[in-house]
N, C-alpha and C positions, 0 to 999 in steps of 0.2 A: 389959903387953899390950897387943894388939893389938884395937881395936874396932872388930865391924863393921857398918856401917851398910847397914843393907838401902834397897835403891833400886826403885823402881818398874818394871817392864818394860815399854819404852816401847809395845808394842801393846795391852797393858791401860789404861796414861793417857792413851790416845786414846782408845779405849773409853769409859774412867769420864768424861772431856769431854765425847764426845759423849754421851753417854745422859743426863746430865745435865738438856737441853734438852727434850728428848725424855720422860722420867717425867714432869715437868714437863707438859711438853702432851696427855701421855695422861693424866695427871692430871685437869688442868681441861677436857677431851673428856668422861673416864667423870663427872664431877661435874656438866659440863650433861646430858650421856646421861640423867645420873640425874633431872636437876630437868625435863629434855624430857617424859623416861617420867612422871613425876610428875603434871606439866601435861595430857599426854598421854589420862593415865589418870582424870582430875578432868573434861576434857573430855567424857569419852567417859561420865563418870556422870553428870556434868550433863544429855547429851545423852540418854539413855536414858532419866531422870527427866521430861526434859522430855516425851520421846517414851510413855510413862506418865501423863502427866499430860492429855495428848490423847488417847489412849484411854479413859480413865476417863472427860474429858470427852462422846468419840462414843457414848456406851455409859449415861451416863447421862442427857443434854441430853434435856429432855420426852418424858422415859420414860414417860410415858402417854398420847399422844399418836402417836407413831408405835413401833408398829405401831398405828393409830389408835383399834383397841379389844382387849379380850380377844378370842382367837380360844377353840372350844368346847376343844378341849386344853387351854390353859390352866387354864380354869375345872374342869374334870377335875381337876385338877390342885391346885386349890385346896382340892372339895370332899374330897381324899385328905387334903389339911395338914391341912381341918379334924377330918377323924376323928386326926389326930396331938393336936392338943387340946385335944379333947375324951376324952382319955385311952388312946386304943386305942395301940398298940404293935406290928401287922403288919410282918412281915417280906417281904410279898410281897401287893401288890395286886392282886384279882381285874379289879375296871375296867378299859374300854379297854382289853381283852383281856389285859390282865397288865402290870405296872408293879413292876420293881424299888424297892426304898422310899428309898435312902437323900436324892435330893432334894427326894420331898416332904417329911421331916423338915427339912431345911433350908428347906424353903418355910414351916413351919408356926415353927421358931425365928422366923424374920422375920418373918411377922405377927402373932407373940407380943410382941416387942418392939416393934415399929413399928405395930403398928396395921392391919386388915384394909383395903387398898385395892391397887389394882390396884398402884401402885410399890412398897410391898413384896411385894408376890408374885412381881415382876419383880426385885427387888434381890437375889436369891441367884445367876441367871445372871449380873446384875452383878459379882459379885465372883468367879464361877467363870470368868469372861470372861479378868478380870486375873490371874488366877492362871494361866491358861494363857497370858499371854502373857510376864510373868517367867520362866513354867519352859522355855517355848520359848527365849527369849534364854539361857538357863542350858543348853540342850542345846547349841542352836548355838553358841555359843561354846567351851562346854567340849570341840566334835566337832571345828569347824573355825575357829575360832580369834575375835576382838573383834569383829572388822570383817564379819563375816558374821552375829553375835548382832548388832549394831547393826540391819544392812541389814533382817536378818528380825522383827525388832518393830518396826520401820516399817514394812513392806509388812504387818505381820499387823494394825496397828495400826487404818489406815484401810481392812482389808478388807471389803468388804459382807460377805463369809460370816460373817467375824469378829462383826461389827458385830450382826449379825440375831441369831444363837443365842444373844449376850450382854446380849439388850435381850426377849427373850420369856422369859416364866416358864413352859418346856420346861427336862426332864431333858436332852433330846439335848448341849448345846454343855454343860452339865459335865463328860460324860467326856472331853472333850480336856483338860481342865487334872489331870485323874489318870493319861491315860494319856501324859499329858509327863511327869509327876514320876517315874511311873511310868521309862520310859526313860533318863530323866536316873540314877537309883538304878539301874537296872540296866547302866549305862553303867559309875559309878563302882564297881560290886559289881567290873564283871571287869577296869579298868585298873589297881585298888591293885595296888602289890608283894605279893607271896605274903607277905611277913615284916608285913605289916598284915593280920593275920588277925582281929584284931576287928572293925577298921573293916569292913573289907571284908563279916562276916558283916553289920554292923547295917546297910550297904548292902543287902544281899541282902534284909535282914529291910523294911525302909522299902521298896525297890522290888515286894515280894509286897504290901503294906501297900494301896500306892497301885493295884496292880494288883484286888486285890479291890474297894478303893474305885470303879474305872469297872465292873467284874461287877456293883457293886450299885446304878450310875445311871441305864444305859442299856443295850437289849438290845445296841447296835453294839459295848459294851466286853466280848463275849462273844468278840471278834478277842484282846484280850492275852493271855491266856492263849496262843495261837496265837503271837505275836509272840517271845514269852517262848520258847514250843519250840522255835523256827526257830530262836531264836538260840545257843541250845541248841545243838542241830545241829549250826551252823554250824562253831561254835567248834571240839566231841568232831571235827569230821571235818578242819576246815585247822590248826585251831591247836591240835593236842593235846599238846604238852607244858603250856606254859600251861595249856590247860582240865583237865591234872591238878591243876594245885596249887590251882585255883579251883572244883572241880564242888563242895566242901560249901557256897559260897556260892549256888549255884543248889539245892542240898539247902536251906535257911535259906528262901530264896526261892518255891519251892516250896510246902512245910509252911506257911507262914502263910499264904502266900496261901488254900492247901487250907482250912487250920482255919477259916479267915474267911468263904469261901465255901460251904462245907458248908451251916449253917444254913439260908442262901438256897436252894441246892438242895434241901433237905430242904421247905422254906416252898412251893416251887413245886412240886415232886410231891403236894404235900397235897392242892394246890385240883385242883377239877376240869375246872375251866378254864386251868389251866397252861401257859403258852406257847403260849395260842391264836394270839398274833402270829405263831408262828414257822411256823403251819400255815397263815394264810393268805400268807404270803410266799413259801411254798416250791415255788410252780410248776415253775421253771423247774429246781431241784433235781429232782423229778419225771423229769419230763421226760428228763435225763440218766442220771438213771437206769433211764429205759426206751430209752433208747440215740437218744436227741434230743438231742443238742449245741448244735443253733441256739439257742432260745431262752436259756443261757447266753453263747454267743459274742456275740450281738446285746447282750445286756446288758453285755459286758464293755466291747464297742467303745465304747459311749453314756458306759459309769464312765469311762475314761480317756478320752474324746473331751470328757468335762465341764470337765477343766480347761485346753481349747485352742483348742475351734472352738464348740461347742453344749451349754450347760448345762441343767439341768433344764427341764422346757416347764411348767410351773405359777407361779402367781402366790403361791401361800402361803407358798415359802422363799425363792424368786428373782424375778428381775427379769426376768421370763418368759423363757426360751432363754440370756438370758446365760452366758458363758462365766466360768470364776473367774479366769482371767488374761486381761489385755485385750490389742490386738496391737502395745503395747508392752510388754508383760513378759512376753509368753509364749515369746519367744523364749531369755529368760534363765531362763524357770523350765525351757524342757526343757535347755539347757545345763547346768545345774548337776543335771539329774536325770541327762543324761548322763555330765557329770563323775565321777558316783559311781557311775554303774553300771561306767565302765572301772575302778574302784579294788577291786572288789565281794571279792575275795578280806581284805583289810583288813573288821577286824571294824567298826569305828564305822560302815565304808561299807555293809558288811551288814546292820547292822540298822536305819539311815536307809531301806534299799530293805526290809527285812520288814516297816518299819512305815509304809512307804507305799504300797506294794501289800498288806499284812495290812488295813491300816487303810479303801483303797477297794474291797476284797475282798465286802463286804454288800452295795453296790452292785452287784458284778458277778454276784451271783446271784438277785436278790431285786430284783421290781420294785419302786415306779416308775425307771424308766431315767436314771439320771444324779441319781442322788438322794444331794443333800447334806448329808442326814438321813444315808441309810445311810453315808454318806461321812467320815460327821465326826471319825473317829479320824485319818483322814490330814490333817486340815484345817491342824496344825501343822505337818508335816514339806514338807507342800506349799509353804507360805513358804520354811521353811531352804533350799527346791532352789533357788527364786526367788532370796534372798538372798547363796548362794553363787557364781549364773550373776553377778549383778551385782559382786558381788565381785573372779569373776575378770576381767570386762570392766575393771571399774576398773581391777584390777593392771594391766592388760597399756598401757590407755590412758595411765595416770600415768607411765608414765616416758618417755610420750613427748608427750602434753599434759596437761600436768594441771589444766591449767584446764576442760579441753572433759573430763575424765573426772568432775571434781566436778560442773561444769552436764549430763551423763548423770546420776548420780545423784540431785540435785534435778530432774531431767525427769522420771524412771523414780519419785518419791515424789509427788513433787505435780502431774502430773496426773493418772494412774489412781487416786491417793489422793481428788484434788477429784472427780475422776467419781463413784468408790464409794461416799460419802459424800452426793455429790445425790444418785445413784443410788438410795440407802437411802431420806432423807427427803425427797425429790421427787417424783421419777418414779416409784421404785415405791409409796411412803408413798400416795398420791393416786389411784392406779391405782383405776376401781370395783370392779376385780373382789377388791383388796387391801382395799379400803371392805366388802365383801359379807364376806367371808370372815372379817375379824376385829369385825367387828360393829361397825361405824361410825355407824348409826345411832342405835345404844343409848348411845354414845356422846356424841354430837349431842342427844339429849335428856337424858340425864343433866348438862350442859352447860346445857342453856336453862332445867332445871326448879334448877338452882343459880342464874343470873340472874337470874329469873322470880320466884323467890321467889313463887307462888301464897299469895294466902290461903286460900283454900278447899283442896280434897279435889283431889287428884291422881294421876289414871289415865294409867294407859301401856297401849295396845292394840300386842300387837306378835306374833310366833310364839314358839317354846321358852318357853313359862312353865308346862309341864304339870307335874306330878313328877318321869318321867321324861326329861325335856327341860328344865331350867330355865334354861337358860346367859341369855337376856335380863335376865332377874331378876335375877339373881347377877351380872354383866356391870354392871347399872346399881349395884347395891349396893357395890359393888366403883370402881366409877368415880366415887359420890356423895363427898362430903364431909358435907353433913350428914346427918339421922337420917333413915334413909326405911322405916322400918317399916311406916307407915300408908300407903305408894303402894298402892293397888290396881292386882293385876295383871289382864289377860285377853289370849286370842290371840280378835282378831273376826273369824278365820274360821270360828269356834265358838260365839263367847257373846258376852255385853257386860256390863259393869258402870252400875249407877245409886248414885253416893251417898246418901247423904239425911240422914246427920249434919252434912252443908256444906251453906247456898245459893246456895252457888259451888263448880262443877267446871272444873277443867282438864283437856283430854283432850290423850295426848301420842303421837304416832305415828309411831314410825321408820321408818323408809324406807330401800329399797336398791335400787343403781340398774339392776342385772341381776335381780333378783326383788322387784319392788316390794310392797308387803305387801295383802295380801288380805282381803277383807272380806265374810262373810254378809249377801247384798244384804235381804233381810229385816230383818234386825235394822239394817243401815248406813238403811237408809229409815228409819225408825223413829226412830234417835236424830237423825239430820239434821233431823227435822221443829219439834226443840224446840233443835239447837246453833249454834252460829255461829262459823264457820271463820275463823280468825286469820291464818292463811297457808297458800300455795298448797304447798308442798313448799322450806322455807326450811331449810339448812345440813341436811338429811338426817332432817328430822322435818315431819308436820305438826300442827297446833295447834288445838284448837277449844275453847270455852266452852261452858259448860251451865249455864243459869241453875236450871231444875228441870224437870222430865219429867213435864210431865201428859199426853202421851201416850201417854208406855211407862202411867202410870195406866189412861190408858182403854183401853188396850190391855187390859193383865193385867184389867183386868173382864170383857171383853168374852172373851178365854180360858177365864178361871176358870166361864163359864154353861155352857161345853160340855166343861169338862171331866167323865168318868168313871172314879171309880177304883172301886178291889174289892178285896177278897185273894183271894191264891193258895187254892185249894183244902184245901191243907191248915193255912192261919188262918183257915176258912170261920167258924169258934166265935167267934173275935173280933166286938165292936161292929164296925154298917158302918161304913166309914171316909167322913169330910168331908173338906173341902179345909178350914184346910191343913193338913199331914200334916207331923205334927212327928217326925223323924230324932234321934233324941237329943237334945233343946235344945239343937241348935246349928245345925239347919238346918231351914226351912220349908217344904213344897210348897205353892205359892201358886197352879199351876196346872198343864196341861199340854195345848197344843195336839193339833189331832185329826190322830193317826197317817195318812201318805198314801205309797202307793208313786211313789218316783221313780225309776224307771230299774231296775236292781239291789238296791233298797237302801230302805228304810223311815226316812222322815224326819220329827220331830216335836221341839217346842221347849216346855224347860223353866222354869219361872219359880220363882224361889228367894228367901225373905227368911234374912237372915243371925241369929243368935239370939245369938251372942258372939263376938268377938275370939280367933278359938283357929287358931294357924298350922299346928299338926298335917294336913297331907295327906290329900284324899277324895279318889278316881276315884269318879263314876258308873257303873253295869253297867244293860245294856239288853240284855234278850231277846228274842227275838220267838217265843213258846212259845203252843200249844195249853191245855194245862192246866197251868202252870204246872213239867211237868217237863223234856219234851222241849223243846227248845233249837234251835231254828231260822234262829237266825241272833243274832250277838252283839256285844257293840261296850262295850268298857271304857275311859271317858275323862273328864277335865274339862277345859276351855280356861280354866278360872278358877282362880286363884294364890288358897286361903286367908288364907294369909300378908298378913297390911294389910288385910285385911276388916274392917271396923267394924260392930256392933251395929245392923241396917236396913235397912243397902245391897242393894241387889237386884239379881240377875242372872239372865241368861237362856243357856243351855244348849241348841243345837243336836244332836241325837242323829240319827245315822244310820246306821243299823244294816245292816250285806248281809245281802240273804238266801241263803241256802242254795237250789240250781240245784235240787236234791232236793224242794223245798219242795210238797208237795198244796196244791192248791186248798183254800180255806176259810176258817174264824174263826179268827180269831189276837188274841194279847193282847201287850201291849208291857210287860212286866215290868222293873221298875225297882227301883233300890238302888244304894247306898253302904255304900264299904267303904274301913276303912287300906291302902294299897296297901305299904306299912312291915311288917304287920304281916299281912294279908290278912283282920283281921276286921269283920264287917259292923257296921254303924252298926245300930242297934237303932232300930226305928219303933214308937212309942209309940203305943198303940189309946184309945180315950175309958177302958174300965176301968182304965187303967196295965200291960194286960198287951202283951209286944209281941211285935214282926215282926220278919224280916230284910229284905223286899220287896215291891211292892205291884204290883195290877196297873194302868197310869197311862193305859190306852185300849184300844180296838181296832179290826182291821181287816179289810177279806174278802178274800180273794187270790184273782183268777180271773185266770191268765195262760194 
């Protein structure tokens, strides 16, 4: 039998021999590419970690010094968090024209874990700012690639806008974290293949959760449902086939969000003053409904213009007039925006546009003009446009001049980044307007008291110490690291305090460059007779030392001899009152000066002694009356903070009672009493036989006008 030996076909032999080295080369190149890809990804991760560390440092460094003190809004938030710490669980806070609750619960947790301080009050904003940064990277790299994600993160990390709202104890910045996470999961919900049913539904549920969290954080979060609805309508019209397989995910998203938001809507509806903030900001919308579009058009131009040529003209949240993007970055931002706008029919680009214009929307319809606060939801996507614009420029230049491309990115990151950081920590932070807005004077006093460590009593005289406006005192408490429970507080424009428990007293008066501390001239002169000034405005405050108060005692003896007190007619059966007058064994009225007509008001001064250390707030009510019933003028006020006063302390209060223009000439009494402003219950006045009254006549005058 003949054996047949198969021979290779010549052209196959040639192909085989030629492929062997090529396969080897391809394999080597593939392995090298994998190694290079792994190396690239490692470098990207290290760069991302470095950017996050840089951002964290910019958000926590000197957190209690920049801004230079606590803004009144931050202190209002502190009081709301205090309600949570006290055991309340409100779903809506009626204070300050209405507040959504989530941020205040986060602040309460921070204060409970770390103790009450200005630092812990602001810490939730730092955490939420870092979450926003990480979430923005997720969105940018998911929709536009890793390079855009890193560039966006870099620019947002050093942004003045982002740094500011990550350092103040306000709920405004917190909404961006939840808005960005909503967009991320909304996109995942959309892009998942139809076969991944449960994962798509889970993404929808998470998007609904973060949508609700944004609504629970700040008023601007209410644009998130509009962004979601806009994306649903867009995909239903322009991507109908995909929408048919994905609409159940949108239903889950809407259901989760509605279920979570419903209790908040109910709570708002139940508050008589619910949503007052909306009523205060809707003037432009009212004008539009009446056929006048000019206010809305003007606001829209200013809102869009704040990104490119003129920012918000207010020192409170901006370096006055500073646009969001500098001359070096603005064209790249516009380039990224236009690049996306040209591709608006693609879902991811439509989502970015809805996010940007929806987030800027509140500033387009509500004052103030070009508000960075009202536009806060658009903050992440604005920097995504910037990152995209720079990435496109880098890609074009890198093909031609790789070194120039790298230098361009470095220039765009370093120069604006340094400028924004310096603008926040230096030029903005040390502006006189910023110091006044953020109560830098009180922070300076707190630091001075900590440094001086006075041996005797510490007294602070400044505005905003009353029951209704306690901001200076609350700010001082949070800025201090030592026990300040016995610091005496008064507003020297209408009161003064003299301690008797210590032979030495240190008085601190915070100063503001634009609105210097005001003093009642009569009380200031009385005080300065015995006080020694230690500084003439040093570091934002003035300090005096008082060794004793002989002039005050002499003044008190003089005034007491002129004081006439009596009961109103409905308490005529009580024994005739005599000084001092006992107010519930808590305060004694020592004397009252003779009432005098000054302009259109009645002025007189009352002098008091503290009997017990009781922080419960009190307010003095004063009536101008002829018979104890009719009232021709009234003032309810007390410029002394009861918390901190010690037994034996003396204080003087100036009362200025406006006179009703219709008041006829004749003889009038000055009727005086005290009440608790939290309960409106009057403090009983104890008569000699133990019976009580709730007010007393503390002087008389004749009106002849």
